N, C-alpha and C positions, 0 to 999 in steps of 0.2 A: 766218443771215439777214443781209442787208445793212442797215446802219443809215444814219445821216446821213453826208453827205460831210464828210471831215475835212481835205481839203486839195487844192490844185492847185499844181503847180510847172511852170515852163516853162524850157527851156534849150537847149543845143546839144551835139550829139555832137562830141567833140574828137579822139579817136584811135581807129582800128580797127587791130587787129593779128591776123594769122593765126597760130593756135597749132598747127593741124594741118590736113592735107587728107584724112585718113582716120581718123575721119569729119571732114567740114568743121567746123572749130571756130574761132571768132573771139572776141577780147577787145575790149570797147568801153568807153571812158571818156567821161564827160560831166560838165557843170556845169549847175546850174539854180538858180532862185530862185522864191519864191512864198510862199504862206501855208499853215500847218499849224495847225489849231485856232485860227485867227485870229491867229497869231503869224508875223511875217515871218521867213523862213529863207533862207539861201544855202547850197547844198550841192554835193556831188560824189559820183560813184559809178563803179563798174566792174562790168561783168557779162560772163560768158562764155556764148556761145551755140553750141549744136551743131545743125547742120542734119541732120534725120533723113531716112531714105530716102523718106518720103512728101512731103518738102518742107517739113514743119512745123519749127519751131525750139523747142528746149527751152533755157531759160536759168536761170542763178542769178547773184546778185550781192550786193554790199554797198556801203554808203555812209554818209555822214554829212552832217549839216546843222548850221549854226550860227545861232542867233538873233542879232538885232542887238546884244544885250548879251553875246554870247560863250558862251552855253550850248549844249551839244551834244545832238543827237539822232542815234543810229546806227540802222541797219537792215540786215537781210539779207532776201533775197527769192528767190522761185522763180516761173517763169512759162512759159507756152506762147505761141508766136507764129507769125506767118506773114508772108511777104514780100508787098508790094503794088507798085503801079505806080511805076516810076522808082527803085526801090531803097528805097522806104518800108518800114517794119516796124511791125507792130502786135502788142502783147503783152497778155495777161491773166494775173494771178497774185496772189500773196499776199506781203505785207511783214510783217516781225516787228521791233518797235521796242524800243529801250532808251534811257533818258535820265535825267539827274540834274536836268533843268530842272523847276522848280516849275510853270511855265506849260504845259509839255508832259507833265507827269507822268501824265496820264490814259492816255498811250500806252504806259506801261511794261508790259512783258510782254503786250502785246496784238498783234493782227494786223489788217491792213487788206487788203481786196481792192483791186486797182489795175488801171487801164487805162493803158498806156504806148504812146504813138504817136511814131514817128520819121518825119518827112517826108523826101522825097527830097533836100531841101536840108540835112538834118542837124538841123533844129530839133526839139525834143522837147516833149511835153506829158504830164504824169502826173496823173491824177485818182485820189484815194484815198477809200474809204468804210470806216467801221468795220464789223467783222464781229462780230455778236452771238452 
């Protein structure tokens, strides 16, 4: 069951790189910033996406965020996506967290459902909810 929203981060897609054409596979890197559990974070991540025969996308990624006082939050994730108008992309999936931060400690060994949107201009928005 979904619980409360735990964060929103906004950013920009930085690099896209083709890893394979059979199946079509791309690697994407991004930077973002926002709030997680009410704590401001600045982060970066990379994910790999494979376009399936039906046009859907399956992806997996990893990343890290830093709080303003230098504490880290790392994540790995998996999701399913689809292409939209003008090259936009929309994903839904799960994130799995690890941190040594006292402020973000409630995320340790937890997972969150996410919605990740990439607009045609490369801007990104990720919303996250606790999974109970």
